[in-house]
NULUM-811063 format. One record per residue (C-alpha): residue number from 1; x, y, z. Coordinates in Angstrom, 3 decimals, padded with zeros to 6 digits. Layout:
REM NULUM-811063
n,X,Y,Z
NUM,X,Y,Z
...
END
This chain:
REM NULUM-811063
n,X,Y,Z
1,004.433,020.284,-016.150
2,006.133,019.887,-012.101
3,005.556,017.389,-009.383
4,004.219,020.187,-007.644
5,001.595,021.104,-010.063
6,000.656,017.289,-010.972
7,000.645,016.768,-006.949
8,-001.261,019.427,-006.058
9,-003.265,018.883,-002.745
10,-006.793,019.404,-001.534
11,-008.557,021.381,000.434
12,-008.156,021.172,004.389
13,-010.714,018.989,005.754
14,-012.516,018.879,008.974
15,-010.257,017.946,012.164
16,-011.057,014.383,013.129
17,-009.873,014.335,016.745
18,-010.022,010.938,017.542
19,-007.050,010.245,014.378
20,-003.617,009.538,015.428
21,-001.219,012.513,015.098
22,001.118,012.283,012.845
23,002.400,011.045,009.097
24,000.562,008.206,007.884
25,002.513,005.571,009.059
26,001.671,006.287,012.533
27,-001.575,003.652,011.618
28,000.656,000.505,012.032
29,002.477,001.953,014.969
30,-000.982,002.781,017.053
31,-002.112,-000.899,015.784
32,000.894,-002.124,017.586
33,000.474,-000.701,020.706
34,-003.108,-001.499,020.616
35,-003.131,-005.153,019.450
36,000.416,-005.985,019.165
37,-000.089,-009.979,019.363
38,-003.047,-009.495,016.879
39,-002.770,-010.741,013.335
40,-001.950,-008.156,010.644
41,-001.426,-010.130,007.354
42,-001.796,-013.550,006.705
43,000.331,-015.241,003.867
44,001.690,-018.374,002.362
45,004.911,-017.590,003.977
46,003.017,-017.201,007.748
47,001.256,-014.658,009.825
48,002.601,-011.639,010.773
49,001.706,-009.620,013.429
50,001.072,-006.251,014.011
51,004.061,-005.390,016.449
52,006.093,-007.769,013.637
53,004.443,-005.609,010.569
54,005.900,-002.067,012.806
55,008.947,-003.204,013.280
56,009.671,-004.310,009.592
57,008.765,-001.217,008.314
58,010.870,001.172,010.221
59,013.844,-001.553,009.144
60,013.231,-000.704,005.683
61,012.358,002.959,006.166
62,016.567,002.791,007.654
63,017.540,001.604,004.870
64,015.120,004.022,002.086
65,016.320,006.599,004.834
66,020.066,006.013,003.849
67,019.255,004.987,000.137
68,017.608,008.352,-000.591
69,016.972,010.745,002.326
70,014.272,011.726,003.424
71,013.029,014.429,001.664
72,009.923,014.008,000.120
73,011.298,012.056,-002.659
74,008.921,010.207,-004.776
75,009.168,006.176,-004.733
76,006.750,003.905,-006.934
77,006.130,000.717,-005.058
78,003.868,-002.122,-006.907
79,000.689,-002.850,-005.347
80,001.167,-006.699,-005.618
81,-001.009,-008.479,-003.217
82,001.686,-009.692,-000.910
83,002.655,-008.909,002.486
84,005.733,-006.690,001.175
85,003.430,-003.798,-000.082
86,002.279,-003.023,003.232
87,006.011,-002.720,004.714
88,007.138,-001.028,001.689
89,003.974,001.842,001.337
90,004.470,002.758,005.039
91,008.430,002.436,005.078
92,008.481,005.169,002.167
93,006.062,007.848,004.253
94,007.820,006.404,007.666
95,011.906,007.455,006.441
96,010.556,011.291,005.286
97,009.291,010.102,001.463
98,006.122,010.525,-000.317
99,004.591,006.830,-001.789
100,003.181,006.243,-005.173
101,001.952,002.705,-005.607
102,001.964,001.408,-009.227
103,-000.356,-001.661,-010.695
104,001.595,-004.393,-011.038
105,000.459,-005.401,-014.134
106,001.548,-001.532,-015.971
107,003.487,-002.338,-018.964
108,006.979,-000.625,-019.396
109,005.855,002.274,-021.545
110,002.845,003.233,-018.852
111,005.065,003.122,-016.517
112,007.692,004.623,-017.809
113,005.242,007.490,-018.331
114,004.093,007.589,-014.763
115,007.685,007.360,-013.100
116,008.624,010.634,-014.940
117,005.304,012.886,-014.235
118,006.116,012.144,-010.711
119,009.841,012.518,-010.472
120,010.180,009.198,-009.002
121,014.134,008.621,-007.782
122,013.380,005.165,-007.044
123,010.879,002.252,-007.304
124,010.878,-000.828,-005.398
125,008.714,-003.710,-007.568
126,008.194,-007.123,-007.194
127,009.865,-009.370,-009.774
128,007.880,-010.541,-011.946
129,007.386,-006.593,-013.023
130,011.072,-005.665,-012.344
131,011.466,-008.547,-015.567
132,009.343,-007.436,-017.503
133,010.304,-003.446,-017.187
134,013.952,-003.564,-016.686
135,015.070,-002.152,-019.871
136,012.999,000.963,-019.844
137,014.014,001.401,-016.108
138,017.772,001.352,-017.262
139,016.939,004.249,-019.711
140,014.955,005.737,-017.348
141,016.554,009.600,-016.851
142,015.246,010.944,-013.082
143,014.974,007.108,-011.390
144,018.181,006.873,-009.825
145,017.588,003.199,-007.544
146,015.842,000.303,-008.286
147,014.944,-002.460,-005.190
148,012.902,-005.555,-005.251
149,010.517,-007.538,-002.564
150,012.981,-010.415,-003.309
151,015.473,-012.583,-005.823
152,018.649,-012.419,-006.993
153,020.442,-010.242,-008.434
154,019.161,-006.378,-007.828
155,019.109,-004.813,-004.262
156,016.053,-005.669,-001.905
157,014.309,-005.102,000.437
158,015.279,-007.502,002.830
159,019.218,-006.170,001.936
160,018.104,-002.919,002.463
161,016.046,-003.402,006.045
162,019.309,-005.539,007.224
163,020.772,-001.980,007.715
164,018.548,-001.323,011.339
165,015.411,000.419,012.511
166,014.514,004.069,011.591
167,013.955,005.724,014.893
168,011.579,008.343,014.148
169,008.325,009.544,015.930
170,005.629,009.568,013.083
171,003.560,011.929,015.541
172,006.302,014.503,015.254
173,005.956,014.583,011.840
174,003.469,017.159,009.765
175,000.797,015.676,008.539
176,-000.269,018.232,005.779
177,002.441,017.400,003.757
178,002.109,015.469,000.422
179,002.086,011.644,001.518
180,001.246,009.811,-001.369
181,000.488,009.995,-004.798
182,-002.355,007.796,-006.870
183,-002.937,007.218,-010.310
184,-006.612,006.719,-011.547
185,-008.438,008.226,-014.837
186,-006.579,009.585,-017.688
187,-006.418,009.411,-021.118
188,-005.149,006.960,-024.117
189,-004.486,004.293,-021.053
190,-002.165,006.863,-018.555
191,-003.535,007.474,-015.802
192,-003.346,010.759,-014.214
193,-001.474,011.864,-010.571
194,-003.249,013.121,-007.753
195,-001.293,013.869,-004.453
196,-002.982,013.239,-000.658
197,-001.279,014.320,002.790
198,-000.844,012.151,005.475
199,-004.295,013.810,006.900
200,-006.021,013.006,004.234
201,-005.239,009.508,003.857
202,-005.969,008.996,007.218
203,-009.358,010.384,007.398
204,-009.921,008.320,004.156
205,-008.999,005.734,006.267
206,-011.187,006.281,009.010
207,-014.059,006.830,007.038
208,-013.192,003.346,005.294
209,-013.392,001.348,008.337
210,-016.282,003.034,009.600
211,-018.742,002.261,006.053
212,-017.202,-001.416,005.715
213,-017.602,-002.004,009.599
214,-014.670,-002.658,010.362
215,-012.888,-003.917,013.761
216,-010.039,-005.906,014.910
217,-012.547,-009.158,015.000
218,-012.840,-008.472,011.212
219,-011.043,-010.716,008.885
220,-010.758,-008.964,005.506
221,-009.895,-011.218,002.121
222,-008.300,-009.253,-000.529
223,-009.051,-009.896,-003.771
224,-008.175,-007.038,-005.877
225,-006.080,-006.874,-008.970
226,-003.654,-004.800,-006.756
227,-003.700,-003.827,-003.147
228,-005.493,-000.469,-002.639
229,-004.012,001.735,-000.365
230,-007.200,002.969,001.365
231,-008.275,-000.843,001.902
232,-004.759,-001.004,003.495
233,-005.060,002.097,005.749
234,-008.820,001.160,006.881
235,-007.812,-002.361,008.080
236,-004.692,-001.368,009.812
237,-006.417,001.507,011.356
238,-009.207,-000.476,012.625
239,-007.068,-003.977,013.783
240,-008.194,-006.311,010.967
241,-006.654,-008.453,009.790
242,-006.075,-009.144,006.343
243,-005.582,-012.091,003.876
244,-004.722,-012.680,000.062
245,-006.294,-014.357,-003.023
246,-004.412,-013.232,-006.558
247,-007.069,-015.389,-008.568
248,-010.072,-013.648,-009.808
249,-011.973,-017.450,-010.230
250,-014.939,-016.686,-007.846
251,-014.744,-020.875,-006.807
252,-011.139,-020.465,-005.702
253,-012.073,-016.793,-003.633
254,-015.307,-018.852,-002.417
255,-012.410,-021.344,-000.819
256,-010.420,-018.779,000.852
257,-012.846,-017.351,002.565
258,-013.831,-020.521,004.246
259,-010.036,-021.148,004.606
260,-009.717,-017.745,006.110
261,-013.182,-017.222,007.707
262,-012.966,-013.904,006.433
263,-015.916,-011.264,007.382
264,-015.374,-008.946,004.415
265,-014.167,-009.638,001.248
266,-012.633,-006.609,-001.129
267,-013.251,-007.951,-004.875
268,-013.972,-006.844,-008.638
269,-015.417,-005.145,-010.152
270,-015.827,-001.159,-008.292
271,-013.941,-002.609,-005.222
272,-017.184,-004.110,-003.733
273,-016.782,-004.944,-000.159
274,-019.445,-007.349,001.065
275,-020.330,-008.694,004.501
276,-019.573,-012.651,005.222
277,-023.425,-013.047,005.196
278,-023.724,-012.246,001.248
279,-020.770,-013.649,-000.040
280,-021.921,-016.692,-001.499
281,-024.501,-015.192,-003.456
282,-022.535,-012.814,-004.818
283,-020.102,-015.319,-005.719
284,-022.670,-017.431,-007.023
285,-023.994,-014.928,-009.814
286,-020.154,-013.391,-010.996
287,-020.481,-010.240,-009.440
288,-017.394,-010.614,-007.606
289,-015.135,-011.950,-010.788
290,-013.148,-009.571,-013.095
END
């Protein structure tokens, strides 16, 4: 089965005139213009502003373009809860290619099937995932390039980004082209692949941001098993700050909510998002624990 068959796009959606025009990576660019000094991401290594995030995206996009071109190749990216995933996610789009987020906990056999099903030419993985699936990467027939978020011995995102910023205008690119591939459902533990175009990603982000009441004053603590691209896009569109908690322990999640003064919590199960007024009751009942 071809990539085109697997990633067939949905029917066109009604136009939303309030959305920025162009490819999905216009979202961090617009956020950088509106809130350049606003905090986009918080991590143990320090905060990243929207302006800094947009610059890092352009720098990595330049390296990706130089590595594989910009003709819509599929790049699988580990959706680890980290500052590296948002940068890599939007950089793939800005380079003119298609991003396929993959669960960082996937085993080698499942990842191999997914990469083959979408004809992935490159992967960008966190170090732990890379080390776990390395033998498979070496034998994958279609895979040409492996990049890691950080660490020695393999090409890193930082090294790829050292080649300079990619000067492209997101608004000039066709928002109806394939932008991302999602993996979900499926049988025997092997998720199905489905595609979304740039416009659909932006519409879904706007709907989710409105449903969650996100704004530039919001602080979202993400405690999901991996980064969900709809949650990422919604927060960036709204100008919200995102922080991370990789532990499913309710007590630790509660501590991180207080530490970040979070207004919203994204946590298992069912991608639950609750506001600060009720998070303590949910945590006490264990409703947000995996």
